[in-house]
All heavy atoms as TSV, in Angstrom:
chain	resi	resn	atom	element	x	y	z
A	1	MET	N	N	-54.542	14.369	-28.041
A	1	MET	CA	C	-55.376	13.100	-28.564
A	1	MET	C	C	-54.971	11.960	-27.451
A	1	MET	O	O	-53.953	11.631	-27.054
A	1	MET	CB	C	-54.724	12.695	-30.006
A	1	MET	CG	C	-55.455	11.594	-30.452
A	1	MET	SD	S	-54.804	11.213	-32.104
A	1	MET	CE	C	-55.866	9.853	-32.535
A	2	LYS	N	N	-56.192	11.331	-27.089
A	2	LYS	CA	C	-56.071	10.241	-26.016
A	2	LYS	C	C	-56.345	9.034	-26.817
A	2	LYS	O	O	-57.312	8.978	-27.581
A	2	LYS	CB	C	-57.120	10.647	-24.966
A	2	LYS	CG	C	-56.978	9.623	-23.839
A	2	LYS	CD	C	-57.949	10.061	-22.743
A	2	LYS	CE	C	-57.843	9.092	-21.551
A	2	LYS	NZ	N	-58.791	9.371	-20.494
A	3	SER	N	N	-55.585	8.028	-26.534
A	3	SER	CA	C	-55.934	6.724	-27.109
A	3	SER	C	C	-56.011	5.708	-26.005
A	3	SER	O	O	-55.428	5.862	-24.808
A	3	SER	CB	C	-54.815	6.267	-28.118
A	3	SER	OG	O	-53.618	6.218	-27.319
A	4	THR	N	N	-56.716	4.602	-26.193
A	4	THR	CA	C	-56.841	3.537	-25.169
A	4	THR	C	C	-56.270	2.232	-25.732
A	4	THR	O	O	-56.381	1.880	-26.943
A	4	THR	CB	C	-58.379	3.288	-24.977
A	4	THR	OG1	O	-59.000	4.516	-24.516
A	4	THR	CG2	C	-58.551	2.332	-23.900
A	5	ILE	N	N	-55.596	1.571	-24.772
A	5	ILE	CA	C	-54.934	0.246	-25.210
A	5	ILE	C	C	-55.785	-0.883	-24.448
A	5	ILE	O	O	-56.033	-0.563	-23.194
A	5	ILE	CB	C	-53.525	0.225	-24.725
A	5	ILE	CG1	C	-52.756	1.320	-25.531
A	5	ILE	CG2	C	-52.892	-1.134	-24.926
A	5	ILE	CD1	C	-51.343	1.545	-24.974
A	6	ASP	N	N	-56.181	-1.742	-25.083
A	6	ASP	CA	C	-57.010	-2.978	-24.559
A	6	ASP	C	C	-55.870	-3.750	-23.747
A	6	ASP	O	O	-55.088	-4.530	-24.361
A	6	ASP	CB	C	-57.691	-3.751	-25.571
A	6	ASP	CG	C	-58.413	-4.839	-25.060
A	6	ASP	OD1	O	-58.649	-4.891	-23.790
A	6	ASP	OD2	O	-58.850	-5.708	-25.815
A	7	LEU	N	N	-56.141	-3.853	-22.439
A	7	LEU	CA	C	-55.198	-4.690	-21.651
A	7	LEU	C	C	-55.926	-5.931	-21.110
A	7	LEU	O	O	-55.473	-6.628	-20.272
A	7	LEU	CB	C	-54.728	-3.783	-20.388
A	7	LEU	CG	C	-53.925	-2.557	-20.757
A	7	LEU	CD1	C	-53.585	-1.794	-19.482
A	7	LEU	CD2	C	-52.816	-3.044	-21.435
A	8	SER	N	N	-57.099	-6.204	-21.569
A	8	SER	CA	C	-57.939	-7.425	-21.032
A	8	SER	C	C	-57.204	-8.651	-21.212
A	8	SER	O	O	-57.400	-9.690	-20.416
A	8	SER	CB	C	-59.313	-7.390	-21.682
A	8	SER	OG	O	-59.218	-7.573	-23.124
A	9	ALA	N	N	-56.305	-8.906	-22.433
A	9	ALA	CA	C	-55.704	-10.121	-22.475
A	9	ALA	C	C	-54.162	-9.995	-22.174
A	9	ALA	O	O	-53.375	-10.891	-22.673
A	9	ALA	CB	C	-55.870	-10.615	-23.949
A	10	ALA	N	N	-53.780	-8.941	-21.653
A	10	ALA	CA	C	-52.304	-8.735	-21.399
A	10	ALA	C	C	-51.797	-9.770	-20.429
A	10	ALA	O	O	-52.455	-10.202	-19.425
A	10	ALA	CB	C	-52.123	-7.321	-20.721
A	11	ALA	N	N	-50.616	-10.275	-20.755
A	11	ALA	CA	C	-49.762	-11.263	-19.927
A	11	ALA	C	C	-48.991	-10.463	-19.085
A	11	ALA	O	O	-47.806	-9.910	-19.663
A	11	ALA	CB	C	-49.109	-12.251	-20.730
A	12	TRP	N	N	-49.256	-10.257	-17.758
A	12	TRP	CA	C	-48.361	-9.353	-16.888
A	12	TRP	C	C	-47.277	-10.246	-16.297
A	12	TRP	O	O	-47.353	-11.369	-16.043
A	12	TRP	CB	C	-49.321	-8.885	-15.815
A	12	TRP	CG	C	-50.215	-7.915	-16.211
A	12	TRP	CD1	C	-51.610	-8.143	-16.638
A	12	TRP	CD2	C	-50.102	-6.487	-16.371
A	12	TRP	NE1	N	-52.174	-7.028	-17.064
A	12	TRP	CE2	C	-51.300	-5.945	-16.926
A	12	TRP	CE3	C	-49.067	-5.601	-16.296
A	12	TRP	CZ2	C	-51.454	-4.627	-17.264
A	12	TRP	CZ3	C	-49.200	-4.312	-16.451
A	12	TRP	CH2	C	-50.355	-3.861	-16.954
A	13	VAL	N	N	-46.104	-9.572	-16.186
A	13	VAL	CA	C	-44.849	-10.279	-15.689
A	13	VAL	C	C	-44.362	-9.428	-14.535
A	13	VAL	O	O	-44.231	-8.200	-14.571
A	13	VAL	CB	C	-43.740	-10.280	-16.859
A	13	VAL	CG1	C	-42.515	-10.886	-16.284
A	13	VAL	CG2	C	-44.225	-10.984	-18.067
A	14	LYS	N	N	-43.973	-10.178	-13.406
A	14	LYS	CA	C	-43.597	-9.392	-12.160
A	14	LYS	C	C	-41.992	-9.227	-12.377
A	14	LYS	O	O	-41.280	-10.061	-13.002
A	14	LYS	CB	C	-43.700	-10.241	-10.890
A	14	LYS	CG	C	-45.156	-10.100	-10.397
A	14	LYS	CD	C	-45.412	-10.793	-9.100
A	14	LYS	CE	C	-46.796	-10.761	-8.730
A	14	LYS	NZ	N	-46.949	-11.409	-7.423
A	15	SER	N	N	-41.423	-8.231	-11.762
A	15	SER	CA	C	-40.033	-8.040	-11.774
A	15	SER	C	C	-39.326	-9.221	-11.076
A	15	SER	O	O	-39.916	-9.867	-10.174
A	15	SER	CB	C	-39.812	-6.720	-10.924
A	15	SER	OG	O	-38.405	-6.640	-10.581
A	16	SER	N	N	-38.135	-9.514	-11.674
A	16	SER	CA	C	-37.326	-10.606	-11.088
A	16	SER	C	C	-36.888	-10.397	-9.736
A	16	SER	O	O	-36.407	-11.213	-9.037
A	16	SER	CB	C	-36.189	-10.864	-12.095
A	16	SER	OG	O	-35.377	-9.745	-12.173
A	17	TYR	N	N	-36.918	-9.056	-9.238
A	17	TYR	CA	C	-36.543	-8.699	-7.963
A	17	TYR	C	C	-37.688	-8.751	-6.978
A	17	TYR	O	O	-37.496	-8.329	-5.861
A	17	TYR	CB	C	-35.900	-7.328	-7.924
A	17	TYR	CG	C	-34.507	-7.317	-8.685
A	17	TYR	CD1	C	-34.397	-6.985	-9.951
A	17	TYR	CD2	C	-33.449	-7.788	-7.972
A	17	TYR	CE1	C	-33.141	-7.041	-10.652
A	17	TYR	CE2	C	-32.157	-7.743	-8.607
A	17	TYR	CZ	C	-32.068	-7.385	-9.870
A	17	TYR	OH	O	-30.844	-7.397	-10.591
A	18	CYS	N	N	-38.825	-9.220	-7.319
A	18	CYS	CA	C	-40.050	-9.184	-6.553
A	18	CYS	C	C	-40.112	-9.984	-5.381
A	18	CYS	O	O	-40.494	-9.613	-4.241
A	18	CYS	CB	C	-41.198	-9.528	-7.400
A	18	CYS	SG	S	-42.877	-9.300	-6.522
A	19	SER	N	N	-39.501	-11.230	-5.598
A	19	SER	CA	C	-39.559	-12.245	-4.364
A	19	SER	C	C	-38.624	-11.749	-3.161
A	19	SER	O	O	-37.497	-11.222	-3.460
A	19	SER	CB	C	-39.184	-13.610	-4.819
A	19	SER	OG	O	-37.868	-13.698	-5.331
A	20	GLY	N	N	-39.070	-11.860	-2.011
A	20	GLY	CA	C	-38.352	-11.545	-0.871
A	20	GLY	C	C	-38.317	-10.059	-0.440
A	20	GLY	O	O	-37.448	-9.714	0.435
A	21	ASN	N	N	-39.076	-9.202	-1.082
A	21	ASN	CA	C	-38.913	-7.829	-0.738
A	21	ASN	C	C	-40.308	-7.317	-0.134
A	21	ASN	O	O	-40.541	-6.156	-0.085
A	21	ASN	CB	C	-38.634	-6.906	-1.946
A	21	ASN	CG	C	-39.640	-6.813	-3.022
A	21	ASN	OD1	O	-40.678	-7.426	-2.891
A	21	ASN	ND2	N	-39.485	-6.057	-4.022
A	22	GLY	N	N	-41.093	-8.240	0.514
A	22	GLY	CA	C	-42.394	-7.795	1.174
A	22	GLY	C	C	-43.498	-7.526	0.201
A	22	GLY	O	O	-44.360	-6.811	0.639
A	23	GLY	N	N	-43.412	-7.878	-0.936
A	23	GLY	CA	C	-44.513	-7.688	-1.904
A	23	GLY	C	C	-44.538	-6.276	-2.582
A	23	GLY	O	O	-45.471	-5.889	-3.241
A	24	GLU	N	N	-43.446	-5.581	-2.336
A	24	GLU	CA	C	-43.350	-4.221	-3.067
A	24	GLU	C	C	-42.867	-4.398	-4.630
A	24	GLU	O	O	-41.718	-4.396	-4.915
A	24	GLU	CB	C	-42.302	-3.335	-2.483
A	24	GLU	CG	C	-42.695	-3.060	-0.989
A	24	GLU	CD	C	-44.031	-2.139	-0.809
A	24	GLU	OE1	O	-44.236	-1.360	-1.635
A	24	GLU	OE2	O	-44.691	-2.578	0.168
A	25	CYS	N	N	-43.828	-4.786	-5.441
A	25	CYS	CA	C	-43.525	-5.216	-6.785
A	25	CYS	C	C	-44.102	-4.400	-7.852
A	25	CYS	O	O	-45.239	-3.792	-7.680
A	25	CYS	CB	C	-43.966	-6.671	-6.970
A	25	CYS	SG	S	-43.336	-7.770	-5.802
A	26	VAL	N	N	-43.643	-4.479	-9.072
A	26	VAL	CA	C	-44.280	-3.880	-10.233
A	26	VAL	C	C	-44.312	-4.936	-11.232
A	26	VAL	O	O	-43.691	-5.908	-11.167
A	26	VAL	CB	C	-43.471	-2.661	-10.922
A	26	VAL	CG1	C	-43.357	-1.466	-9.895
A	26	VAL	CG2	C	-42.062	-3.078	-11.293
A	27	GLU	N	N	-45.424	-4.878	-12.095
A	27	GLU	CA	C	-45.563	-5.804	-13.155
A	27	GLU	C	C	-45.577	-5.008	-14.465
A	27	GLU	O	O	-45.985	-3.806	-14.494
A	27	GLU	CB	C	-46.995	-6.441	-13.059
A	27	GLU	CG	C	-47.025	-7.387	-11.872
A	27	GLU	CD	C	-48.353	-8.092	-11.773
A	27	GLU	OE1	O	-49.378	-7.419	-12.011
A	27	GLU	OE2	O	-48.445	-9.211	-11.338
A	28	PHE	N	N	-45.202	-5.589	-15.612
A	28	PHE	CA	C	-45.359	-4.941	-16.868
A	28	PHE	C	C	-45.934	-6.000	-17.909
A	28	PHE	O	O	-45.933	-7.212	-17.569
A	28	PHE	CB	C	-44.004	-4.525	-17.341
A	28	PHE	CG	C	-43.001	-5.440	-17.645
A	28	PHE	CD1	C	-42.538	-5.792	-18.933
A	28	PHE	CD2	C	-42.218	-6.194	-16.623
A	28	PHE	CE1	C	-41.633	-6.773	-19.159
A	28	PHE	CE2	C	-41.229	-7.061	-16.861
A	28	PHE	CZ	C	-40.902	-7.359	-18.064
A	29	ALA	N	N	-46.320	-5.538	-19.001
A	29	ALA	CA	C	-46.881	-6.405	-19.980
A	29	ALA	C	C	-46.178	-6.289	-21.401
A	29	ALA	O	O	-46.438	-5.457	-22.102
A	29	ALA	CB	C	-48.344	-5.961	-20.227
A	30	PRO	N	N	-45.146	-7.047	-21.487
A	30	PRO	CA	C	-44.191	-6.913	-22.559
A	30	PRO	C	C	-45.010	-7.222	-23.909
A	30	PRO	O	O	-44.484	-6.598	-24.970
A	30	PRO	CB	C	-43.053	-7.949	-22.380
A	30	PRO	CG	C	-43.689	-8.925	-21.405
A	30	PRO	CD	C	-44.673	-8.178	-20.585
A	31	GLY	N	N	-45.895	-8.145	-23.978
A	31	GLY	CA	C	-46.635	-8.388	-25.195
A	31	GLY	C	C	-47.329	-7.220	-25.779
A	31	GLY	O	O	-47.514	-7.042	-26.942
A	32	VAL	N	N	-47.835	-6.322	-24.975
A	32	VAL	CA	C	-48.565	-5.209	-25.373
A	32	VAL	C	C	-47.599	-4.175	-26.120
A	32	VAL	O	O	-47.912	-3.532	-27.005
A	32	VAL	CB	C	-49.298	-4.493	-24.129
A	32	VAL	CG1	C	-49.839	-3.148	-24.505
A	32	VAL	CG2	C	-50.228	-5.355	-23.531
A	33	ALA	N	N	-46.419	-4.232	-25.668
A	33	ALA	CA	C	-45.333	-3.239	-26.248
A	33	ALA	C	C	-45.131	-3.721	-27.686
A	33	ALA	O	O	-45.010	-2.798	-28.535
A	33	ALA	CB	C	-44.053	-3.346	-25.436
A	34	ALA	N	N	-45.050	-4.904	-27.878
A	34	ALA	CA	C	-44.794	-5.429	-29.339
A	34	ALA	C	C	-45.903	-5.034	-30.228
A	34	ALA	O	O	-45.726	-4.611	-31.369
A	34	ALA	CB	C	-44.622	-6.908	-29.301
A	35	ALA	N	N	-47.127	-4.923	-29.700
A	35	ALA	CA	C	-48.338	-4.593	-30.563
A	35	ALA	C	C	-48.627	-3.112	-30.687
A	35	ALA	O	O	-49.095	-2.617	-31.694
A	35	ALA	CB	C	-49.556	-5.306	-30.036
A	36	SER	N	N	-48.186	-2.335	-29.586
A	36	SER	CA	C	-48.604	-0.930	-29.553
A	36	SER	C	C	-47.370	0.072	-29.398
A	36	SER	O	O	-47.650	1.192	-29.548
A	36	SER	CB	C	-49.471	-0.717	-28.317
A	36	SER	OG	O	-48.793	-0.971	-27.107
A	37	GLY	N	N	-46.174	-0.527	-29.091
A	37	GLY	CA	C	-45.129	0.412	-28.791
A	37	GLY	C	C	-45.168	1.067	-27.467
A	37	GLY	O	O	-44.303	2.010	-27.193
A	38	VAL	N	N	-46.111	0.576	-26.645
A	38	VAL	CA	C	-46.198	1.114	-25.295
A	38	VAL	C	C	-46.027	0.023	-24.260
A	38	VAL	O	O	-46.571	-1.005	-24.451
A	38	VAL	CB	C	-47.587	1.734	-25.077
A	38	VAL	CG1	C	-47.745	2.282	-23.738
A	38	VAL	CG2	C	-47.603	3.041	-26.105
A	39	VAL	N	N	-45.427	0.243	-23.189
A	39	VAL	CA	C	-45.125	-0.704	-22.104
A	39	VAL	C	C	-45.955	-0.336	-20.948
A	39	VAL	O	O	-45.778	0.678	-20.286
A	39	VAL	CB	C	-43.672	-0.895	-21.742
A	39	VAL	CG1	C	-43.649	-1.960	-20.636
A	39	VAL	CG2	C	-42.797	-1.273	-22.800
A	40	PRO	N	N	-47.077	-1.137	-20.673
A	40	PRO	CA	C	-47.785	-0.737	-19.426
A	40	PRO	C	C	-47.203	-1.328	-18.117
A	40	PRO	O	O	-46.767	-2.410	-18.234
A	40	PRO	CB	C	-49.268	-1.462	-19.780
A	40	PRO	CG	C	-49.052	-2.383	-20.925
A	40	PRO	CD	C	-47.657	-2.096	-21.516
A	41	VAL	N	N	-47.261	-0.625	-17.097
A	41	VAL	CA	C	-46.704	-0.973	-15.808
A	41	VAL	C	C	-47.725	-0.682	-14.714
A	41	VAL	O	O	-48.415	0.294	-14.782
A	41	VAL	CB	C	-45.383	-0.200	-15.538
A	41	VAL	CG1	C	-44.795	-0.534	-14.214
A	41	VAL	CG2	C	-44.436	-0.313	-16.701
A	42	ARG	N	N	-47.882	-1.653	-13.842
A	42	ARG	CA	C	-48.728	-1.532	-12.660
A	42	ARG	C	C	-48.166	-2.061	-11.494
A	42	ARG	O	O	-47.133	-2.841	-11.371
A	42	ARG	CB	C	-50.071	-2.254	-12.910
A	42	ARG	CG	C	-49.928	-3.808	-12.955
A	42	ARG	CD	C	-51.295	-4.406	-13.267
A	42	ARG	NE	N	-51.170	-5.760	-13.279
A	42	ARG	CZ	C	-52.092	-6.679	-13.682
A	42	ARG	NH1	N	-53.222	-6.168	-14.129
A	42	ARG	NH2	N	-51.881	-7.935	-13.566
A	43	ASP	N	N	-48.737	-1.649	-10.265
A	43	ASP	CA	C	-48.492	-2.198	-8.914
A	43	ASP	C	C	-48.992	-3.687	-8.780
A	43	ASP	O	O	-50.181	-3.820	-9.087
A	43	ASP	CB	C	-49.085	-1.241	-7.902
A	43	ASP	CG	C	-48.672	-1.619	-6.449
A	43	ASP	OD1	O	-48.390	-2.914	-6.251
A	43	ASP	OD2	O	-48.853	-0.770	-5.603
A	44	SER	N	N	-48.283	-4.594	-8.505
A	44	SER	CA	C	-48.666	-5.968	-8.366
A	44	SER	C	C	-49.901	-6.131	-7.350
A	44	SER	O	O	-50.510	-7.211	-7.372
A	44	SER	CB	C	-47.601	-6.930	-8.211
A	44	SER	OG	O	-46.969	-6.759	-6.923
A	45	LYS	N	N	-49.934	-5.336	-6.366
A	45	LYS	CA	C	-50.995	-5.399	-5.388
A	45	LYS	C	C	-52.270	-4.667	-5.786
A	45	LYS	O	O	-53.199	-4.999	-5.073
A	45	LYS	CB	C	-50.494	-4.768	-4.139
A	45	LYS	CG	C	-49.254	-5.454	-3.420
A	45	LYS	CD	C	-48.901	-4.746	-2.034
A	45	LYS	CE	C	-48.634	-3.339	-2.190
A	45	LYS	NZ	N	-47.379	-2.754	-2.697
A	46	GLU	N	N	-52.281	-4.051	-6.735
A	46	GLU	CA	C	-53.478	-3.347	-7.172
A	46	GLU	C	C	-53.828	-3.761	-8.623
A	46	GLU	O	O	-53.628	-2.919	-9.652
A	46	GLU	CB	C	-53.329	-1.745	-7.151
A	46	GLU	CG	C	-52.961	-1.256	-5.952
A	46	GLU	CD	C	-54.297	-1.387	-4.898
A	46	GLU	OE1	O	-55.444	-1.308	-5.468
A	46	GLU	OE2	O	-53.988	-1.394	-3.626
A	47	LEU	N	N	-54.266	-4.948	-8.884
A	47	LEU	CA	C	-54.466	-5.507	-10.282
A	47	LEU	C	C	-55.386	-4.806	-11.012
A	47	LEU	O	O	-55.362	-4.698	-12.258
A	47	LEU	CB	C	-54.797	-6.997	-10.195
A	47	LEU	CG	C	-53.744	-7.895	-9.442
A	47	LEU	CD1	C	-54.178	-9.284	-9.406
A	47	LEU	CD2	C	-52.443	-7.713	-10.019
A	48	ARG	N	N	-56.379	-4.162	-10.340
A	48	ARG	CA	C	-57.369	-3.347	-11.023
A	48	ARG	C	C	-57.228	-1.846	-10.839
A	48	ARG	O	O	-58.011	-1.002	-11.235
A	48	ARG	CB	C	-58.887	-3.588	-10.509
A	48	ARG	CG	C	-59.205	-5.122	-10.802
A	48	ARG	CD	C	-60.748	-5.407	-10.452
A	48	ARG	NE	N	-61.039	-6.810	-10.318
A	48	ARG	CZ	C	-61.190	-7.587	-11.330
A	48	ARG	NH1	N	-61.092	-7.123	-12.529
A	48	ARG	NH2	N	-61.620	-8.803	-11.184
A	49	GLY	N	N	-55.997	-1.552	-10.394
A	49	GLY	CA	C	-55.638	-0.068	-10.215
A	49	GLY	C	C	-55.170	0.510	-11.397
A	49	GLY	O	O	-55.234	0.078	-12.455
A	50	PRO	N	N	-54.540	1.750	-11.255
A	50	PRO	CA	C	-54.020	2.472	-12.456
A	50	PRO	C	C	-52.910	1.783	-13.095
A	50	PRO	O	O	-52.131	1.084	-12.494
A	50	PRO	CB	C	-53.643	3.869	-11.848
A	50	PRO	CG	C	-53.347	3.691	-10.324
A	50	PRO	CD	C	-54.387	2.511	-9.988
A	51	VAL	N	N	-52.786	2.053	-14.375
A	51	VAL	CA	C	-51.597	1.580	-15.175
A	51	VAL	C	C	-50.958	2.803	-15.758
A	51	VAL	O	O	-51.561	3.674	-16.205
A	51	VAL	CB	C	-52.152	0.606	-16.282
A	51	VAL	CG1	C	-51.044	0.238	-17.245
A	51	VAL	CG2	C	-52.868	-0.506	-15.756
A	52	LEU	N	N	-49.586	2.743	-15.607
A	52	LEU	CA	C	-48.729	3.716	-16.256
A	52	LEU	C	C	-48.317	3.142	-17.560
A	52	LEU	O	O	-47.969	2.099	-17.697
A	52	LEU	CB	C	-47.570	4.115	-15.367
A	52	LEU	CG	C	-47.729	4.623	-14.013
A	52	LEU	CD1	C	-46.527	4.838	-13.286
A	52	LEU	CD2	C	-48.415	6.041	-14.210
A	53	ALA	N	N	-48.226	4.003	-18.636
A	53	ALA	CA	C	-47.916	3.502	-19.908
A	53	ALA	C	C	-46.608	4.255	-20.307
A	53	ALA	O	O	-46.592	5.533	-20.359
A	53	ALA	CB	C	-48.964	3.778	-21.011
A	54	PHE	N	N	-45.574	3.629	-20.717
A	54	PHE	CA	C	-44.310	4.236	-21.114
A	54	PHE	C	C	-44.023	3.802	-22.524
A	54	PHE	O	O	-44.387	2.704	-23.021
A	54	PHE	CB	C	-43.175	3.737	-20.258
A	54	PHE	CG	C	-43.238	4.050	-18.824
A	54	PHE	CD1	C	-43.948	3.204	-17.900
A	54	PHE	CD2	C	-42.746	5.233	-18.411
A	54	PHE	CE1	C	-44.056	3.536	-16.552
A	54	PHE	CE2	C	-42.906	5.598	-17.006
A	54	PHE	CZ	C	-43.580	4.739	-16.077
A	55	ALA	N	N	-43.321	4.783	-23.302
A	55	ALA	CA	C	-42.976	4.376	-24.733
A	55	ALA	C	C	-41.996	3.282	-24.563
A	55	ALA	O	O	-41.103	3.325	-23.660
A	55	ALA	CB	C	-42.219	5.769	-25.251
A	56	ALA	N	N	-42.027	2.331	-25.418
A	56	ALA	CA	C	-41.154	1.235	-25.388
A	56	ALA	C	C	-39.682	1.436	-25.305
A	56	ALA	O	O	-38.973	0.967	-24.578
A	56	ALA	CB	C	-41.499	0.173	-26.495
A	57	GLY	N	N	-39.223	2.447	-26.133
A	57	GLY	CA	C	-37.868	2.886	-26.134
A	57	GLY	C	C	-37.510	3.491	-24.796
A	57	GLY	O	O	-36.363	3.159	-24.310
A	58	GLY	N	N	-38.325	4.210	-24.262
A	58	GLY	CA	C	-37.993	4.896	-22.863
A	58	GLY	C	C	-37.898	3.846	-21.826
A	58	GLY	O	O	-36.987	3.886	-20.956
A	59	TRP	N	N	-38.863	2.843	-21.827
A	59	TRP	CA	C	-38.850	1.764	-20.856
A	59	TRP	C	C	-37.569	0.912	-20.935
A	59	TRP	O	O	-36.907	0.565	-20.049
A	59	TRP	CB	C	-40.102	0.855	-21.067
A	59	TRP	CG	C	-40.022	-0.259	-20.139
A	59	TRP	CD1	C	-39.820	-1.649	-20.264
A	59	TRP	CD2	C	-40.453	-0.233	-18.648
A	59	TRP	NE1	N	-39.989	-2.335	-19.142
A	59	TRP	CE2	C	-40.378	-1.472	-18.088
A	59	TRP	CE3	C	-40.796	0.921	-17.782
A	59	TRP	CZ2	C	-40.600	-1.842	-16.784
A	59	TRP	CZ3	C	-41.044	0.576	-16.531
A	59	TRP	CH2	C	-40.950	-0.807	-15.947
A	60	ALA	N	N	-37.139	0.598	-22.334
A	60	ALA	CA	C	-35.959	-0.156	-22.398
A	60	ALA	C	C	-34.644	0.576	-21.970
A	60	ALA	O	O	-33.867	-0.008	-21.374
A	60	ALA	CB	C	-35.761	-0.441	-23.981
A	61	GLY	N	N	-34.654	1.816	-22.129
A	61	GLY	CA	C	-33.610	2.688	-21.621
A	61	GLY	C	C	-33.583	2.650	-20.161
A	61	GLY	O	O	-32.537	2.562	-19.500
A	62	PHE	N	N	-34.771	2.731	-19.437
A	62	PHE	CA	C	-34.909	2.667	-18.046
A	62	PHE	C	C	-34.334	1.387	-17.493
A	62	PHE	O	O	-33.545	1.312	-16.548
A	62	PHE	CB	C	-36.285	2.915	-17.617
A	62	PHE	CG	C	-36.464	2.712	-16.071
A	62	PHE	CD1	C	-36.100	3.605	-15.296
A	62	PHE	CD2	C	-37.333	1.761	-15.833
A	62	PHE	CE1	C	-36.383	3.354	-13.832
A	62	PHE	CE2	C	-37.640	1.557	-14.379
A	62	PHE	CZ	C	-37.193	2.324	-13.498
A	63	VAL	N	N	-34.762	0.283	-17.996
A	63	VAL	CA	C	-34.312	-1.034	-17.651
A	63	VAL	C	C	-32.875	-1.250	-17.803
A	63	VAL	O	O	-32.161	-1.728	-16.973
A	63	VAL	CB	C	-35.128	-2.175	-18.325
A	63	VAL	CG1	C	-34.608	-3.538	-18.057
A	63	VAL	CG2	C	-36.728	-2.084	-17.913
A	64	SER	N	N	-32.363	-0.782	-18.908
A	64	SER	CA	C	-31.016	-0.859	-19.165
A	64	SER	C	C	-30.112	-0.053	-18.144
A	64	SER	O	O	-29.100	-0.527	-17.579
A	64	SER	CB	C	-30.539	-0.352	-20.543
A	64	SER	OG	O	-31.046	-1.186	-21.581
A	65	ALA	N	N	-30.553	1.105	-17.798
A	65	ALA	CA	C	-29.864	1.889	-16.797
A	65	ALA	C	C	-29.914	1.243	-15.440
A	65	ALA	O	O	-28.930	1.270	-14.692
A	65	ALA	CB	C	-30.532	3.394	-16.710
A	66	LEU	N	N	-31.011	0.669	-15.092
A	66	LEU	CA	C	-31.105	-0.138	-13.864
A	66	LEU	C	C	-30.070	-1.116	-13.821
A	66	LEU	O	O	-29.346	-1.395	-12.828
A	66	LEU	CB	C	-32.468	-0.630	-13.621
A	66	LEU	CG	C	-33.653	0.348	-13.070
A	66	LEU	CD1	C	-34.932	-0.458	-13.172
A	66	LEU	CD2	C	-33.343	0.971	-11.788
A	67	ALA	N	N	-30.089	-2.101	-14.944
A	67	ALA	CA	C	-29.125	-3.102	-14.933
A	67	ALA	C	C	-27.701	-2.700	-14.878
A	67	ALA	O	O	-26.932	-3.460	-14.375
A	67	ALA	CB	C	-29.416	-3.910	-16.242
A	68	ALA	N	N	-27.433	-1.660	-15.355
A	68	ALA	CA	C	-26.085	-1.032	-15.415
A	68	ALA	C	C	-25.631	-0.394	-14.128
A	68	ALA	O	O	-24.512	0.048	-13.939
A	68	ALA	CB	C	-25.786	-0.092	-16.551
A	69	GLY	N	N	-26.638	-0.201	-13.247
A	69	GLY	CA	C	-26.383	0.400	-11.903
A	69	GLY	C	C	-26.224	1.856	-11.984
A	69	GLY	O	O	-25.612	2.492	-11.222
A	70	GLU	N	N	-26.841	2.445	-13.052
A	70	GLU	CA	C	-26.652	3.892	-13.263
A	70	GLU	C	C	-27.746	4.758	-12.399
A	70	GLU	O	O	-27.525	5.961	-12.370
A	70	GLU	CB	C	-26.878	4.183	-14.759
A	70	GLU	CG	C	-25.855	3.572	-15.631
A	70	GLU	CD	C	-26.200	3.785	-17.119
A	70	GLU	OE1	O	-27.127	4.393	-17.505
A	70	GLU	OE2	O	-25.394	3.120	-17.917
A	71	LEU	N	N	-28.700	4.018	-11.881
A	71	LEU	CA	C	-29.696	4.740	-11.086
A	71	LEU	C	C	-29.554	4.324	-9.586
A	71	LEU	O	O	-29.625	3.151	-9.324
A	71	LEU	CB	C	-31.130	4.454	-11.590
A	71	LEU	CG	C	-31.375	4.731	-13.064
A	71	LEU	CD1	C	-32.776	4.130	-13.386
A	71	LEU	CD2	C	-31.258	6.171	-13.272
A	72	ALA	N	N	-29.245	5.252	-8.748
A	72	ALA	CA	C	-29.103	4.982	-7.410
A	72	ALA	C	C	-30.352	5.137	-6.641
A	72	ALA	O	O	-31.190	6.031	-6.810
A	72	ALA	CB	C	-28.077	5.950	-6.900
A	73	ALA	N	N	-30.648	4.197	-5.647
A	73	ALA	CA	C	-31.799	4.281	-4.772
A	73	ALA	C	C	-31.631	5.478	-3.737
A	73	ALA	O	O	-30.469	5.740	-3.358
A	73	ALA	CB	C	-31.885	2.987	-4.042
A	74	ARG	N	N	-32.662	6.130	-3.608
A	74	ARG	CA	C	-32.526	7.259	-2.607
A	74	ARG	C	C	-33.444	7.011	-1.305
A	74	ARG	O	O	-34.399	6.515	-1.374
A	74	ARG	CB	C	-32.958	8.566	-3.136
A	74	ARG	CG	C	-31.998	8.879	-4.267
A	74	ARG	CD	C	-32.483	10.175	-4.833
A	74	ARG	NE	N	-31.513	10.401	-6.035
A	74	ARG	CZ	C	-31.141	11.577	-6.488
A	74	ARG	NH1	N	-31.775	12.703	-5.950
A	74	ARG	NH2	N	-30.330	11.759	-7.426
C-alpha cells in the first residue's frame, strides 16, 4: 500500500553541521513527523528533488546514535 504525504507546507530544517562543509547538507521536516509519524529528509541542494521518508522512531534512533558517536564515517 502506497501513501502520499503532503509536503507543500513543510518547514524544512538544515542539519546543525551544515555550515562550513561546502554545502553538503541534509534537511528534514520535523513538523511532518508529529502529524504523520514519518520524517521526510532531502538534499538541501535539490529542493524539488526526491525525499526519503523514515519512520519517526527509526530517525530518532539514527540521530541518537550519531550524537553518541556510535556511527563511524567511512
